[in-house]
C-alpha positions as CSV (number, residue, x, y, z in Angstrom):
1,M,-37.4,66.8,-44.7
2,N,-34.1,65.4,-46.0
3,V,-33.0,62.2,-44.2
4,H,-29.3,61.3,-44.8
5,R,-28.5,57.7,-45.4
6,R,-26.7,56.1,-42.4
7,R,-23.1,55.1,-42.7
8,S,-22.1,51.6,-42.1
9,L,-20.2,51.7,-38.9
10,F,-19.1,48.0,-38.5
11,Y,-18.8,46.6,-42.0
12,E,-18.2,47.7,-45.5
13,R,-20.2,46.4,-48.4
14,R,-18.2,44.0,-50.7
15,R,-17.7,45.0,-54.3
16,S,-16.5,42.7,-57.2
17,N,-12.8,43.1,-58.2
18,I,-12.0,42.0,-61.7
19,Y,-8.3,41.6,-61.0
20,R,-8.8,39.3,-58.1
21,M,-11.2,37.2,-60.2
22,F,-8.6,37.0,-63.0
23,A,-5.9,35.8,-60.5
24,W,-8.2,33.1,-59.2
25,A,-8.9,31.9,-62.7
26,L,-5.2,31.6,-63.4
27,I,-4.6,29.6,-60.2
28,I,-7.4,27.2,-61.1
29,L,-6.1,26.7,-64.6
30,A,-2.5,26.1,-63.3
31,G,-3.8,23.5,-60.9
32,I,-5.6,21.7,-63.7
33,W,-2.4,21.8,-65.9
34,I,-0.2,20.4,-63.1
35,T,-2.7,17.6,-62.3
36,L,-2.8,16.5,-65.9
37,G,1.0,16.8,-66.2
38,V,1.5,14.5,-63.2
39,K,-0.9,11.9,-64.7
40,T,0.9,12.0,-68.1
41,G,4.4,12.0,-66.6
42,R,5.3,15.4,-68.0
43,V,5.5,16.8,-64.4
44,M,7.3,14.8,-61.7
45,P,5.9,14.7,-58.2
46,L,7.9,16.4,-55.4
47,F,10.1,14.5,-53.0
48,Q,10.8,11.6,-55.3
49,P,14.4,10.2,-55.1
50,T,16.7,11.6,-57.7
51,P,17.7,9.3,-60.6
52,T,21.1,7.5,-60.4
53,A,23.8,9.3,-62.3
54,T,25.1,7.5,-65.3
55,R,28.7,6.4,-64.9
56,T,31.2,7.4,-67.5
57,A,33.6,5.2,-69.4
58,Q,36.5,6.8,-67.7
59,S,35.0,5.9,-64.3
60,Y,34.9,2.2,-65.3
61,A,38.4,2.4,-66.8
62,L,39.8,3.8,-63.5
63,E,38.0,1.0,-61.6
64,G,39.6,-1.5,-64.0
65,D,43.0,0.0,-63.3
66,A,42.4,-0.3,-59.6
67,F,41.3,-4.0,-59.9
68,F,44.4,-4.7,-62.0
69,T,46.7,-3.1,-59.4
70,A,44.9,-5.2,-56.7
71,G,45.5,-8.4,-58.7
72,K,41.8,-8.9,-59.5
73,L,42.3,-9.5,-63.2
74,E,38.8,-11.0,-63.9
75,A,37.2,-8.0,-62.1
76,S,39.4,-5.7,-64.1
77,I,38.3,-7.2,-67.4
78,L,34.7,-6.8,-66.5
79,A,35.2,-3.1,-65.6
80,Y,36.9,-2.4,-68.9
81,Q,34.2,-4.3,-70.8
82,D,31.6,-2.0,-69.1
83,A,33.8,1.0,-70.2
84,V,33.8,0.0,-73.9
85,K,30.0,-0.5,-73.8
86,I,29.6,3.1,-72.8
87,D,32.4,4.4,-75.1
88,P,32.9,1.9,-78.0
89,S,34.9,4.5,-80.0
90,N,37.7,4.8,-77.4
91,A,40.8,3.0,-78.7
92,G,42.7,3.5,-75.5
93,I,40.2,1.5,-73.5
94,Y,40.3,-1.4,-75.9
95,T,44.1,-1.3,-75.8
96,K,44.2,-1.6,-72.0
97,L,41.5,-4.3,-72.0
98,A,43.6,-6.4,-74.4
99,R,46.7,-6.1,-72.2
100,I,44.8,-7.3,-69.1
101,Q,43.1,-10.1,-71.0
102,T,46.5,-11.3,-72.2
103,Y,48.1,-11.3,-68.8
104,S,45.0,-13.1,-67.3
105,S,45.6,-16.0,-69.7
106,S,48.6,-17.0,-67.7
107,L,46.3,-17.9,-64.8
108,L,44.2,-20.3,-66.9
109,T,45.1,-24.0,-66.8
110,T,43.9,-25.6,-70.0
111,D,44.8,-24.9,-73.7
112,T,41.1,-24.3,-74.5
113,E,40.7,-21.6,-71.8
114,R,44.0,-19.9,-72.7
115,K,43.1,-19.9,-76.4
116,Q,39.7,-18.5,-75.7
117,R,41.0,-15.7,-73.6
118,L,43.8,-14.8,-76.0
119,A,41.2,-14.8,-78.8
120,E,39.2,-12.3,-76.8
121,A,42.3,-10.2,-76.3
122,L,43.0,-10.2,-80.0
123,Q,39.4,-9.2,-80.8
124,S,39.8,-6.2,-78.3
125,I,43.1,-5.0,-79.7
126,D,41.9,-5.4,-83.3
127,Q,39.1,-3.0,-82.5
128,A,41.6,-0.6,-81.0
129,V,43.8,-0.7,-84.1
130,A,40.8,-0.2,-86.3
131,L,39.8,2.9,-84.3
132,A,43.3,4.3,-84.1
133,P,45.5,2.8,-86.9
134,D,48.4,5.2,-86.2
135,D,48.5,4.7,-82.5
136,S,51.9,3.2,-81.5
137,N,50.6,1.8,-78.2
138,A,47.8,-0.1,-79.9
139,H,50.2,-1.8,-82.3
140,A,52.6,-2.5,-79.4
141,I,49.9,-4.3,-77.4
142,R,48.8,-6.1,-80.5
143,S,52.3,-7.5,-80.9
144,F,52.1,-8.6,-77.3
145,V,48.8,-10.4,-77.8
146,L,50.0,-12.1,-81.0
147,D,53.2,-13.3,-79.3
148,W,51.4,-14.9,-76.4
149,S,48.9,-16.4,-78.8
150,A,51.9,-18.0,-80.6
151,G,52.9,-19.6,-77.3
152,A,49.5,-21.2,-77.1
153,A,49.4,-22.4,-80.7
154,T,49.1,-26.2,-81.2
155,T,51.0,-26.4,-84.5
156,D,54.4,-25.1,-85.4
157,A,53.0,-23.5,-88.6
158,D,50.4,-21.5,-86.6
159,K,53.1,-20.5,-84.1
160,Q,55.5,-19.2,-86.8
161,S,52.7,-17.4,-88.5
162,L,51.6,-15.6,-85.3
163,L,55.2,-14.8,-84.4
164,L,55.8,-13.2,-87.9
165,E,52.7,-11.1,-87.5
166,A,53.7,-10.1,-84.0
167,D,57.2,-9.0,-85.3
168,R,55.5,-6.8,-87.9
169,E,53.2,-5.2,-85.3
170,A,56.1,-4.4,-83.0
171,T,58.1,-2.9,-85.9
172,R,55.1,-0.8,-86.8
173,A,54.7,0.4,-83.3
174,R,58.4,1.5,-83.1
175,Q,58.1,3.2,-86.5
176,L,55.2,5.3,-85.2
177,D,57.0,6.1,-82.0
178,N,60.6,5.2,-81.6
179,Q,60.5,6.2,-77.9
180,N,57.6,3.7,-77.1
181,V,58.9,1.7,-74.1
182,L,56.3,-1.0,-74.4
183,A,56.9,-1.5,-78.1
184,Q,60.6,-2.1,-77.4
185,A,59.9,-4.4,-74.5
186,F,57.4,-6.5,-76.3
187,Y,59.6,-6.7,-79.4
188,A,62.4,-8.1,-77.1
189,E,59.9,-10.8,-75.9
190,I,59.1,-11.7,-79.5
191,L,62.8,-11.9,-80.4
192,V,63.3,-14.4,-77.5
193,D,60.5,-16.5,-79.0
194,E,62.2,-16.3,-82.4
195,Q,65.4,-17.5,-80.6
196,K,67.2,-14.2,-81.3
197,W,68.6,-13.8,-77.8
198,I,71.4,-11.2,-78.5
199,Q,69.0,-8.8,-80.3
200,A,66.4,-9.4,-77.6
201,E,68.8,-8.3,-74.9
202,Q,69.8,-5.2,-76.8
203,F,66.2,-4.1,-77.1
204,I,65.2,-4.8,-73.6
205,L,68.1,-2.9,-72.1
206,G,67.1,0.1,-74.2
207,A,63.6,-0.2,-72.9
208,L,64.9,-0.5,-69.3
209,E,66.8,2.8,-69.7
210,R,63.6,4.6,-70.8
211,G,61.1,2.8,-68.5
212,P,62.8,1.6,-65.3
213,D,59.4,2.0,-63.4
214,V,57.3,-0.1,-65.9
215,M,56.3,-3.5,-64.7
216,D,56.2,-5.0,-68.2
217,V,59.8,-4.0,-68.9
218,H,61.1,-5.8,-65.9
219,R,58.9,-8.8,-66.6
220,V,60.2,-9.1,-70.2
221,Y,63.9,-8.6,-69.0
222,A,63.4,-11.4,-66.6
223,Y,62.0,-13.5,-69.4
224,V,65.0,-12.8,-71.5
225,L,67.3,-13.8,-68.7
226,E,65.3,-16.9,-67.9
227,S,65.4,-18.0,-71.5
228,T,69.2,-17.9,-71.4
229,L,69.3,-19.9,-68.2
230,R,70.4,-16.9,-66.0
231,Y,67.8,-17.8,-63.3
232,R,69.2,-15.8,-60.4
233,Q,69.2,-12.6,-62.5
234,A,65.8,-13.4,-63.8
235,I,64.5,-13.7,-60.2
236,E,65.9,-10.2,-59.4
237,E,64.1,-8.7,-62.3
238,Y,60.8,-10.5,-61.5
239,Q,61.2,-9.1,-57.9
240,K,61.6,-5.6,-59.3
241,A,58.4,-6.1,-61.3
242,I,56.8,-7.2,-58.0
243,E,57.9,-4.0,-56.3
244,I,56.0,-2.1,-58.9
245,N,52.9,-4.3,-58.9
246,P,52.9,-6.4,-55.7
247,N,49.5,-8.0,-56.2
248,L,50.0,-9.9,-59.5
249,T,50.2,-13.6,-58.6
250,F,51.7,-14.6,-62.0
251,L,54.9,-12.7,-61.0
252,Y,55.3,-14.7,-57.8
253,I,54.7,-17.9,-59.8
254,S,57.5,-16.9,-62.2
255,V,59.9,-16.3,-59.3
256,G,59.1,-19.7,-57.9
257,V,59.6,-21.4,-61.2
258,N,63.1,-19.9,-61.5
259,Y,64.0,-21.1,-58.0
260,R,62.7,-24.5,-58.9
261,A,64.9,-24.5,-62.0
262,L,67.9,-23.6,-59.9
263,A,67.1,-26.4,-57.4
264,F,66.9,-28.9,-60.3
265,K,70.4,-27.9,-61.5
266,S,72.0,-28.0,-58.1
267,D,74.1,-31.0,-57.1
268,I,74.4,-29.9,-53.4
269,T,71.7,-31.4,-51.3
270,S,71.4,-28.6,-48.7
271,Q,71.5,-25.9,-51.4
272,R,68.9,-27.8,-53.5
273,N,66.5,-28.1,-50.5
274,Q,66.9,-24.4,-49.7
275,L,66.1,-23.5,-53.3
276,Y,63.0,-25.7,-53.3
277,E,61.9,-24.0,-50.1
278,Q,62.3,-20.6,-51.7
279,A,60.2,-21.8,-54.7
280,L,57.5,-23.1,-52.3
281,E,57.6,-19.8,-50.4
282,N,56.8,-17.8,-53.5
283,F,54.1,-20.2,-54.6
284,A,52.6,-19.9,-51.1
285,R,52.6,-16.1,-51.4
286,A,50.6,-16.4,-54.6
287,A,48.1,-18.7,-52.9
288,N,47.8,-16.5,-49.8
289,L,47.4,-13.4,-52.0
290,N,44.5,-15.1,-53.9
291,K,43.0,-16.0,-50.5
292,Q,43.1,-12.3,-49.4
293,L,41.5,-11.3,-52.7
294,E,38.9,-14.1,-52.4
295,I,40.1,-15.6,-55.7
296,N,39.8,-19.4,-56.2
297,D,42.8,-19.9,-58.4
298,P,44.3,-23.4,-58.8
299,V,47.5,-22.3,-60.4
300,P,49.6,-21.7,-57.2
301,Y,48.6,-25.1,-55.8
302,I,49.5,-26.8,-59.1
303,A,52.9,-25.1,-58.9
304,I,53.3,-26.3,-55.3
305,A,52.4,-29.8,-56.3
306,K,54.9,-29.8,-59.2
307,T,57.6,-28.7,-56.8
308,Y,56.9,-31.4,-54.2
309,S,56.7,-33.9,-57.1
310,Q,60.2,-32.8,-58.3
311,K,61.5,-33.2,-54.8
312,G,60.1,-36.7,-54.7
313,D,57.5,-35.9,-52.0
314,F,54.5,-37.3,-53.8
315,F,52.2,-37.4,-50.8
316,A,52.5,-33.6,-50.4
317,A,52.2,-33.2,-54.1
318,A,49.0,-35.2,-54.2
319,L,47.5,-33.1,-51.4
320,N,48.1,-29.9,-53.2
321,I,46.9,-31.0,-56.6
322,K,43.7,-32.2,-54.9
323,Q,43.3,-28.7,-53.5
324,A,43.7,-27.3,-57.0
325,L,41.1,-29.7,-58.3
326,E,38.6,-28.6,-55.6
327,F,38.8,-25.1,-57.1
328,D,38.1,-26.4,-60.6
329,P,36.7,-30.0,-60.6
330,A,35.9,-30.0,-64.3
331,N,39.4,-29.1,-65.4
332,A,40.8,-32.0,-67.4
333,G,44.3,-30.5,-67.2
334,I,44.4,-30.7,-63.4
335,Y,43.3,-34.4,-63.6
336,G,46.2,-34.9,-66.0
337,Q,48.7,-33.4,-63.6
338,M,47.3,-35.4,-60.7
339,G,47.7,-38.5,-62.8
340,V,51.3,-37.8,-63.6
341,I,52.0,-37.3,-59.9
342,Y,50.4,-40.7,-59.1
343,F,52.4,-42.3,-62.0
344,K,55.7,-40.9,-60.7
345,A,54.8,-42.3,-57.3
346,R,54.2,-45.7,-59.1
347,N,50.6,-45.6,-57.9
348,F,49.4,-46.8,-61.3
349,E,46.1,-48.0,-59.9
350,S,45.1,-44.4,-58.9
351,A,46.7,-42.9,-61.9
352,I,44.5,-44.7,-64.5
353,P,41.1,-43.3,-63.6
354,V,42.5,-39.8,-63.1
355,L,44.3,-39.8,-66.4
356,K,41.2,-41.3,-68.1
357,C,39.3,-38.1,-67.0
358,S,42.1,-36.0,-68.5
359,V,42.4,-37.8,-71.8
360,R,39.0,-39.4,-72.6
361,G,36.8,-37.4,-70.2
362,C,34.7,-39.0,-67.5
363,T,31.2,-39.2,-66.1
364,P,30.2,-37.5,-62.8
365,D,30.5,-40.9,-61.0
366,E,33.9,-41.5,-62.5
367,S,35.1,-38.0,-61.5
368,C,34.3,-38.8,-57.9
369,Q,36.2,-42.0,-58.1
370,A,39.2,-40.1,-59.5
371,R,39.1,-37.4,-56.9
372,Y,38.1,-39.3,-53.8
373,D,39.0,-42.9,-54.6
374,S,35.4,-43.8,-53.9
375,A,31.8,-43.1,-55.0
376,C,30.4,-39.6,-54.4
377,D,29.2,-38.9,-50.8
378,P,26.7,-36.0,-50.8
379,A,26.9,-36.0,-47.0
380,Q,30.5,-35.0,-47.3
381,G,29.8,-32.4,-49.9
382,Q,31.1,-34.6,-52.6
383,T,29.4,-34.1,-56.0
384,G,30.2,-35.6,-59.3
385,I,30.8,-33.5,-62.4
386,S,31.2,-34.3,-66.1
387,V,34.8,-33.8,-67.4
388,T,35.6,-33.3,-71.1
389,G,38.9,-34.8,-72.2
390,L,41.7,-32.7,-73.6
391,E,42.6,-32.8,-77.3
392,L,46.1,-34.1,-78.0
393,S,48.5,-31.1,-78.1
394,P,52.0,-30.2,-77.0
395,N,50.7,-29.4,-73.5
396,S,48.5,-32.5,-73.1
397,V,50.8,-35.1,-74.8
398,V,52.4,-35.9,-71.4
399,Y,49.0,-36.9,-70.1
400,Y,48.3,-39.1,-73.1
401,Y,51.6,-41.1,-73.0
402,T,51.5,-41.4,-69.2
403,Y,47.9,-42.8,-69.5
404,G,49.0,-45.2,-72.1
405,S,52.1,-46.2,-70.1
406,A,50.0,-46.8,-66.9
407,L,47.6,-49.0,-68.8
408,A,50.4,-50.9,-70.4
409,A,52.0,-51.5,-67.0
410,F,48.9,-53.4,-66.0
411,G,48.7,-55.2,-69.3
412,P,50.5,-58.4,-68.3
413,R,48.0,-58.9,-65.4
414,Y,44.9,-57.4,-67.1
415,P,45.3,-57.9,-70.8
416,E,42.1,-56.0,-71.6
417,Y,44.0,-52.8,-70.6
418,C,46.2,-53.1,-73.7
419,T,43.3,-52.3,-76.1
420,E,43.1,-48.8,-74.7
421,A,46.8,-48.5,-74.1
422,V,47.6,-49.3,-77.8
423,S,44.9,-46.9,-79.0
424,V,46.3,-44.0,-77.0
425,L,50.0,-44.7,-77.6
426,D,49.4,-45.1,-81.3
427,Q,47.7,-41.7,-81.4
428,V,50.8,-40.2,-79.7
429,R,53.2,-42.0,-81.9
430,I,51.5,-40.6,-85.1
431,A,51.5,-37.1,-83.8
432,Y,54.8,-36.9,-81.9
433,G,56.8,-39.9,-82.9
434,A,59.6,-37.6,-84.2
435,D,60.4,-36.6,-80.6
436,P,63.1,-39.1,-79.4
437,T,62.0,-39.0,-75.7
438,I,58.3,-39.4,-76.5
439,S,59.1,-42.1,-79.1
440,S,61.1,-44.1,-76.5
441,I,58.3,-43.9,-73.9
442,V,55.6,-44.9,-76.5
443,G,57.8,-47.7,-77.8
444,D,58.2,-49.2,-74.3
445,G,54.4,-49.3,-73.8
446,L,53.7,-50.7,-77.2
447,A,56.3,-53.4,-76.7
448,V,54.7,-54.5,-73.4
449,C,51.3,-54.8,-75.1
450,A,52.8,-56.5,-78.1
451,G,54.1,-59.2,-75.7
452,V,50.7,-59.4,-74.1
453,A,49.1,-59.8,-77.5
454,Q,51.5,-62.6,-78.4
455,R,50.7,-64.5,-75.3
456,Q,47.0,-63.9,-75.9
457,S,47.3,-65.4,-79.4
458,R,48.3,-68.7,-77.8
459,T,45.1,-68.5,-75.7
460,P,41.6,-69.0,-77.2
461,T,40.1,-66.2,-74.9
462,P,40.5,-62.7,-76.5
463,Y,40.4,-59.6,-74.3
464,P,37.4,-57.3,-74.6
465,T,37.5,-53.9,-76.2
466,S,34.6,-52.3,-74.4
467,T,34.8,-49.5,-71.8
468,P,34.8,-48.7,-69.0
469,L,37.9,-50.6,-68.0
470,P,37.9,-52.6,-64.7
471,T,39.7,-51.2,-61.7
472,P,42.9,-53.3,-61.1
473,R,43.8,-54.6,-57.8
474,P,47.3,-55.0,-56.5
């Protein structure tokens, strides 16, 4: 009997499938490869944050332009320096950096700081010219940098050398592009510094026709007018420059300086006072602008102090110069200006320690004495700081002969002061004795100390030569 095999009603017998086995093998191998890739870093895990995109040089340059427009020149310089790090072969970026560095030098208060900043500007523009030797704009900005560097030069020979090179650069820029507005404007500025006023006006008027919306053109035209004593017209041009770039504090300072010059020339008391107020108003605008931008800049307060000093209001002048010194307590130039204000107020006792900080430098304790007329009080937030004295230069000579004169004024009562007075005044006489005004001031001080020495020769007690000098008492 044949018995048929029963069918499986509820399940089917499994059979091996070669394709399924191959697929599983591939999945296993892929898993092993991914695991090893993650460990070695060739494969990045999911859901990690994406890397930060690298900024372009153009992005930093645009940021630098925005900072310049906002009046934040230091921030603008930093942005452009970042741009050249990313694209060191871009001549245009170096050119713009040099222009901003040069303008920023006007906000620095000592010769050393200005020279350093202008040297940095020259280095930037030299790089631009090396990269693009036939770029008219690069040569134009180089002429601008050299011209301002000439203004900061300490010797006449250096000044003339820099002016000559600036003249050549401006000429080269105009040869490469005779329509270059900046080349014409900066050439006019150079011509003013070469005392070629008629030619300067011709070039700046030509630049004004082509670039009426360029801040630099109006600034240079104002400078041309200012140099020829047309102060009211200069103010109008500076204000046009302000309309184009309203956040540049050095333009407000220039307006104030011209109002102050008009006030000094006026013989009418009411008019003179009004002009002084207009000068102070513009300096205050610069100070308020810096406050809004969170910039601690002593320059507007120095300008305010000078204006009050010129008016004869020495108390207000001293308050403002002290405010300037709070922003930059190691700045020997500000100590010098404070000392001149005290001297004009005939406060020789306060002038001497302040001027010593400016001319000879001073210790932290001496700096507190100069700033606060007392020892440092940490509870009041008063801290001392070392101050390095200024080298004798055209800009610092006034501090030197004022210091010498203040010491000499106390010579008859404190003969020991004459040792330092003669030392300082002799230094000034050797360097600037050809100037009749300086020579007269120095001569008066030396004459006083000569009389003191003559009286001392009749007395067996010589005066000491050691420092520091004692503080005089009225």
